C-alpha positions as semicolon CSV with decimal commas, in nm:
position;residue;x (nm);y (nm);z (nm)
1;M;14,238;11,407;9,116
2;E;14,250;11,618;9,426
3;P;14,005;11,560;9,677
4;A;13,739;11,868;9,729
5;Q;13,464;11,840;9,982
6;A;13,293;11,574;10,142
7;N;12,930;11,507;9,995
8;L;12,780;11,527;10,330
9;E;12,942;11,906;10,371
10;V;12,780;11,989;10,024
11;F;12,468;11,828;10,156
12;S;12,447;12,047;10,470
13;A;12,553;12,365;10,266
14;T;12,293;12,297;9,982
15;L;12,026;12,231;10,239
16;L;12,083;12,580;10,414
17;E;12,058;12,737;10,099
18;L;11,688;12,585;10,033
19;A;11,601;12,654;10,408
20;R;11,676;13,021;10,360
21;Q;11,436;13,018;10,076
22;N;11,157;12,825;10,205
23;P;11,074;12,872;10,557
24;D;10,851;12,551;10,535
25;L;11,151;12,322;10,503
26;L;11,272;12,167;10,805
27;V;11,533;11,926;10,943
28;V;11,491;11,668;11,191
29;T;11,777;11,521;11,351
30;S;11,832;11,239;11,619
31;D;12,162;11,397;11,803
32;S;12,318;11,433;11,452
33;R;12,368;11,797;11,407
34;G;12,763;11,766;11,452
35;S;12,824;11,445;11,227
36;A;12,585;11,582;10,970
37;K;12,754;11,923;10,966
38;L;12,452;12,101;11,036
39;A;12,589;12,317;11,316
40;P;12,574;12,639;11,065
41;F;12,209;12,528;10,930
42;A;12,108;12,543;11,320
43;K;12,293;12,865;11,396
44;A;12,151;13,044;11,070
45;V;11,778;12,921;11,091
46;P;11,737;12,769;11,438
47;G;11,342;12,763;11,381
48;Q;11,368;12,529;11,116
49;I;11,591;12,231;11,327
50;V;11,412;12,002;11,539
51;E;11,624;11,763;11,759
52;V;11,460;11,436;11,878
53;G;11,759;11,288;12,052
54;I;11,890;10,946;11,999
55;A;11,563;10,801;11,889
56;E;11,547;10,706;11,520
57;Q;11,202;10,563;11,491
58;N;11,060;10,865;11,667
59;L;11,255;11,076;11,434
60;V;11,076;10,953;11,148
61;G;10,759;10,950;11,280
62;V;10,799;11,327;11,382
63;A;10,927;11,368;11,031
64;A;10,607;11,193;10,884
65;G;10,387;11,410;11,083
66;L;10,536;11,731;10,962
67;A;10,511;11,630;10,605
68;A;10,154;11,562;10,653
69;A;10,131;11,939;10,782
70;G;10,257;12,024;10,423
71;K;10,621;12,089;10,534
72;T;10,917;11,991;10,315
73;V;11,109;11,714;10,588
74;F;11,488;11,620;10,582
75;A;11,521;11,333;10,837
76;V;11,865;11,282;10,914
77;S;12,060;11,026;11,113
78;P;12,375;10,777;11,060
79;A;12,272;10,538;10,783
80;C;12,333;10,237;10,974
81;F;12,093;10,321;11,261
82;L;11,829;10,489;11,071
83;T;11,772;10,237;10,803
84;A;11,792;9,962;11,040
85;R;11,624;10,063;11,377
86;A;11,342;10,290;11,168
87;L;11,288;10,053;10,904
88;E;10,929;9,984;10,984
89;Q;10,879;10,350;11,028
90;I;11,031;10,418;10,663
91;K;10,817;10,146;10,564
92;N;10,489;10,212;10,688
93;D;10,501;10,622;10,797
94;L;10,644;10,737;10,497
95;C;10,638;10,496;10,216
96;Y;10,322;10,313;10,226
97;S;10,185;10,629;10,393
98;D;10,287;10,833;10,079
99;R;10,461;11,113;10,307
100;P;10,732;11,296;10,103
101;V;11,017;11,306;10,364
102;K;11,377;11,297;10,254
103;V;11,544;11,039;10,457
104;V;11,889;11,134;10,475
105;G;12,172;10,853;10,577
106;I;12,478;11,023;10,671
107;S;12,840;10,842;10,719
108;A;12,719;10,545;10,496
109;G;12,899;10,237;10,390
110;V;13,197;10,216;10,593
111;S;13,253;10,579;10,645
112;Y;13,269;10,484;11,020
113;G;13,547;10,217;10,906
114;A;13,731;10,208;11,259
115;L;13,409;10,178;11,468
116;G;13,354;9,853;11,302
117;T;13,063;9,663;11,172
118;T;12,801;9,771;11,440
119;H;12,837;10,128;11,250
120;H;12,880;10,010;10,904
121;S;12,565;10,047;10,657
122;L;12,599;9,786;10,425
123;H;12,251;9,646;10,397
124;D;12,057;9,974;10,309
125;Y;12,009;9,945;9,952
126;A;11,890;9,602;9,977
127;V;11,619;9,656;10,232
128;L;11,505;9,949;10,082
129;R;11,490;9,855;9,724
130;A;11,238;9,586;9,831
131;I;11,004;9,883;9,971
132;H;10,759;10,015;9,726
133;N;10,732;10,423;9,685
134;V;11,092;10,554;9,777
135;T;11,373;10,632;9,543
136;I;11,734;10,553;9,630
137;V;12,018;10,805;9,569
138;A;12,376;10,769;9,634
139;P;12,584;11,086;9,476
140;A;12,912;11,030;9,374
141;D;13,046;11,396;9,420
142;G;12,997;11,726;9,512
143;F;12,787;11,821;9,204
144;E;12,581;11,528;9,241
145;S;12,524;11,557;9,587
146;R;12,412;11,970;9,546
147;E;12,198;11,859;9,246
148;A;12,032;11,547;9,443
149;V;11,953;11,749;9,751
150;R;11,776;12,018;9,523
151;A;11,587;11,752;9,347
152;A;11,497;11,542;9,625
153;A;11,329;11,864;9,797
154;Q;11,103;11,905;9,493
155;L;10,982;11,547;9,458
156;P;10,657;11,471;9,591
157;A;10,743;11,137;9,729
158;P;11,000;10,961;9,998
159;V;11,352;10,986;9,905
160;Y;11,645;10,813;10,061
161;L;11,988;11,019;10,024
162;R;12,304;10,866;10,118
163;F;12,630;11,044;10,193
164;G;12,938;10,955;10,319
165;K;13,213;11,162;10,524
166;K;13,537;11,137;10,278
167;R;13,633;11,421;10,069
168;M;13,561;11,342;9,722
169;P;13,712;11,485;9,396
170;H;13,518;11,672;9,160
171;L;13,452;11,406;8,841
172;P;13,476;11,506;8,497
173;R;13,138;11,427;8,319
174;V;13,055;11,351;7,943
175;D;12,701;11,445;8,042
176;A;12,677;11,800;8,198
177;G;12,318;11,767;8,344
178;F;12,172;11,563;8,628
179;A;11,815;11,419;8,674
180;L;11,696;11,161;8,920
181;G;11,696;10,817;8,743
182;K;11,941;10,894;8,493
183;A;12,295;10,758;8,490
184;S;12,572;11,010;8,454
185;L;12,829;10,932;8,178
186;I;13,169;10,979;8,361
187;R;13,383;10,856;8,088
188;Q;13,330;10,724;7,728
189;G;13,478;10,380;7,641
190;R;13,410;10,057;7,422
191;D;13,619;9,775;7,583
192;L;13,459;9,744;7,928
193;S;13,223;9,947;8,160
194;F;13,211;10,019;8,527
195;L;12,881;10,084;8,656
196;A;12,901;10,236;9,026
197;C;12,724;10,454;9,256
198;G;12,830;10,676;9,559
199;E;13,195;10,695;9,664
200;T;13,299;10,378;9,440
201;V;13,257;10,605;9,123
202;A;13,596;10,789;9,184
203;P;13,804;10,453;9,192
204;A;13,608;10,343;8,911
205;F;13,725;10,642;8,721
206;E;14,096;10,590;8,849
207;A;14,086;10,234;8,742
208;A;13,963;10,345;8,372
209;E;14,256;10,601;8,403
210;L;14,483;10,333;8,483
211;L;14,343;10,063;8,222
212;A;14,378;10,363;7,957
213;K;14,767;10,355;7,988
214;E;14,743;9,997;7,868
215;G;14,543;10,059;7,566
216;V;14,193;9,933;7,742
217;E;13,920;10,224;7,723
218;C;13,647;10,195;8,006
219;R;13,318;10,349;7,996
220;V;13,224;10,462;8,367
221;L;12,875;10,543;8,468
222;S;12,739;10,708;8,766
223;L;12,420;10,538;8,851
224;H;12,375;10,761;9,142
225;T;11,986;10,672;9,126
226;L;11,968;10,297;9,234
227;K;11,571;10,321;9,237
228;P;11,462;10,361;8,953
229;L;11,760;10,226;8,808
230;D;11,841;10,374;8,446
231;Y;11,794;10,042;8,276
232;E;11,865;10,177;7,948
233;A;12,231;10,309;8,042
234;V;12,294;9,945;8,189
235;R;12,144;9,760;7,861
236;R;12,386;10,014;7,640
237;A;12,679;9,953;7,881
238;A;12,628;9,557;7,852
239;T;12,575;9,532;7,466
240;E;12,793;9,839;7,362
241;T;13,129;9,714;7,563
242;G;13,299;9,396;7,615
243;G;13,201;9,355;7,985
244;V;13,035;9,482;8,293
245;I;13,194;9,546;8,646
246;T;12,950;9,695;8,902
247;A;13,097;9,850;9,219
248;E;12,935;9,970;9,534
249;E;13,006;10,043;9,900
250;H;12,727;9,766;9,993
251;S;12,698;9,401;10,047
252;V;12,706;9,220;9,705
253;S;12,372;9,113;9,820
254;G;12,061;9,338;9,710
255;G;12,233;9,624;9,586
256;L;12,350;9,799;9,271
257;G;12,529;9,464;9,108
258;E;12,214;9,216;9,162
259;A;12,013;9,478;9,016
260;C;12,181;9,528;8,705
261;A;12,262;9,141;8,697
262;A;11,886;9,058;8,725
263;L;11,776;9,327;8,439
264;L;12,050;9,157;8,221
265;L;11,939;8,817;8,260
266;Q;11,550;8,915;8,215
267;E;11,633;9,078;7,917
268;G;11,851;8,774;7,775
269;I;12,143;8,980;7,763
270;H;12,482;8,789;7,812
271;T;12,803;8,927;7,893
272;R;13,129;8,935;8,113
273;F;13,004;9,064;8,445
274;K;13,130;9,083;8,794
275;I;12,985;9,246;9,102
276;M;13,221;9,426;9,335
277;G;13,123;9,490;9,669
278;F;13,127;9,358;10,039
279;P;13,088;8,960;10,040
280;D;12,864;8,780;10,296
281;D;13,122;8,772;10,555
282;H;13,243;8,930;10,877
283;T;13,345;9,267;10,752
284;V;13,723;9,385;10,846
285;T;13,765;9,703;11,019
286;G;13,971;9,998;10,937
287;S;13,976;10,323;10,745
288;Q;13,767;10,372;10,462
289;D;14,040;10,360;10,232
290;E;14,171;10,040;10,388
291;I;13,868;9,850;10,380
292;F;13,825;9,976;9,994
293;R;14,181;9,845;9,941
294;H;14,096;9,479;10,125
295;Y;13,812;9,436;9,888
296;G;13,951;9,577;9,577
297;L;13,714;9,850;9,555
298;D;14,007;10,083;9,516
299;G;14,140;10,205;9,168
300;P;14,388;9,956;9,143
301;G;14,181;9,681;9,274
302;L;13,906;9,733;9,025
303;A;14,179;9,747;8,727
304;A;14,289;9,449;8,844
305;T;13,945;9,278;8,835
306;A;13,881;9,425;8,490
307;R;14,208;9,266;8,364
308;K;14,082;8,923;8,473
309;L;13,744;8,990;8,336
310;L;13,877;9,070;7,974
311;A;14,072;8,781;7,993
312;K;13,793;8,547;8,015
313;R;13,638;8,430;7,690
């Protein structure tokens, strides 16, 4: 599959479309208009962007105030800083105060790969999943990114949107629609299921295509909404196929894999199961592709994990 646009570029283009239709839509950034691809937005609708400088806590506080005044607010900053430095403000000013700000974590996961672990965000799913009243979304490609931004703008509650920098391919879909909290079926299969989110959906699909050449048919689901999770899609994957592999650009602690594992154990559903993500260890540094390959999150790596899992009895 040929890469198309980065999800981040689709986000900024969709946001500009919405802003032209709604003068009450505002973007608040913390010195991030360049890295968030918001320069065209600032040029087209300069009265609808607020720059607070490098001050993530202040960013969320200002966004909460604007939302309290009835504005539709997107608060944009690198995911690694936004969900760490401003966690208290996200919890108290937005989630517990019920302010419907759209918190947008850009260059998420290991998008800033070469800058090292200070710039990686491998904790954000875990900390936000534990906070009440926030929807967590990690789109896989341009289609999901566009639909997620539109849906988030309409949702009267806090949302966390997570975008990477890499150009992503357009994925094929069995289901044409998009809804928050509803998994997207990317590929049908009976032998094994890949449950992935964000930028790991494309390598999961690549792995499924590699395994198909060996006669192994894998289901691929994009669980773009980590919270609320599509429990029924996870149940069906575990009961209708021969095993489940979750894949996420996040620590194995507290993310998609543990959410799926907890659901299946509590439901009494037992299947072959493997969580693919980043181990609780010092993370290597490199490009996103190099880091994915190191941890087996690329297509060949996920295919190799599937072969091992299917060999277990």
